[in-house]
C-alpha positions in Angstrom: 159.4 148.7 79.1 158.8 145.0 78.4 162.1 144.1 80.0 161.2 146.1 83.1 157.8 144.3 83.5 159.5 140.9 82.9 162.2 141.8 85.5 159.6 142.9 88.1 157.6 139.7 87.4 160.7 137.6 87.9 161.6 139.4 91.2 158.0 138.9 92.4 158.0 135.2 91.5 161.4 134.7 93.2 160.2 136.5 96.3 157.0 134.3 96.4 159.0 131.1 96.1 161.4 132.3 98.8 158.6 133.1 101.2 156.8 129.8 100.6 160.1 127.9 101.1 160.8 129.7 104.4 157.3 129.0 105.6 157.6 125.3 104.8 161.0 125.2 106.5 159.6 126.9 109.6 156.7 124.5 109.8 159.1 121.5 109.4 161.3 122.9 112.2 158.4 123.4 114.5 157.2 119.8 113.7 160.7 118.5 114.5 160.8 120.4 117.8 157.3 119.1 118.8 158.1 115.5 117.8 161.6 115.5 119.4 160.8 117.0 122.8 157.8 116.2 125.0 156.6 118.7 127.6 154.5 116.3 129.6 152.7 113.0 129.8 149.0 112.4 129.2 147.6 109.1 130.3 144.1 108.2 128.9 142.6 105.2 130.8 139.4 103.3 130.8 138.1 102.9 134.4 136.3 99.9 135.9 133.0 101.7 135.1 133.8 101.7 131.4 134.3 105.5 131.4 137.4 107.2 130.1 139.5 109.8 132.1 142.9 111.4 131.5 145.7 112.3 133.8 148.3 115.0 133.0 151.8 114.7 134.4 155.0 116.6 133.9 158.1 114.9 132.5 159.2 113.7 135.9 155.7 112.0 136.2 154.5 114.4 138.9 150.7 114.7 138.9 149.4 118.0 137.5 145.7 117.6 136.6 143.0 115.1 135.8 140.1 115.3 133.3 136.8 113.5 133.3 136.1 113.7 137.0 133.8 111.2 138.7 131.5 110.9 135.7 134.2 110.3 133.1 133.8 110.4 129.3 131.6 107.8 127.5 134.2 107.1 124.8 137.9 107.4 124.3 137.2 109.9 121.5 135.2 112.1 123.9 138.2 112.1 126.3 140.5 113.1 123.4 138.2 115.9 122.3 138.1 117.3 125.9 141.9 117.1 126.0 142.1 119.1 122.8 139.8 121.7 124.2 142.0 121.9 127.3 145.1 122.4 125.2 143.4 125.2 123.3 142.2 126.8 126.6 145.7 126.8 128.0 147.4 128.4 125.1 146.6 131.9 126.4 144.4 131.6 129.5 142.9 134.4 131.6 144.1 133.6 135.1 142.0 134.6 138.1 142.1 133.7 141.8 139.7 133.9 144.7 140.6 134.5 148.3 139.1 131.7 150.2 140.1 132.7 153.8 137.0 134.9 154.3 135.1 134.0 151.1 135.3 137.6 150.0 137.4 139.4 147.5 138.2 138.4 144.0 141.3 139.5 142.1 143.0 139.0 138.9 146.6 138.2 138.3 
């Protein structure tokens, strides 16, 4: 009976070590992919008014979006926080559209 318990404990320990090792390997692989390949360009700039704004471009430097608008962000950190919120929002967004021809009708895609 004692041998059976020891055997089961050994199998459980080996399984735990294997799962942890695989999780670490997956995280490292994701980190390598993220570090090795960029999917776009974010330019954070301070304007003449001392406010910070960011521009998002694709890899061919084509303009995609801008953050900060006319009022901008007071600090670089504020701009970076807004950028992080934008990244989170775009992970799995709810997409909707509005027909603007007659100002009526709203749909979801």
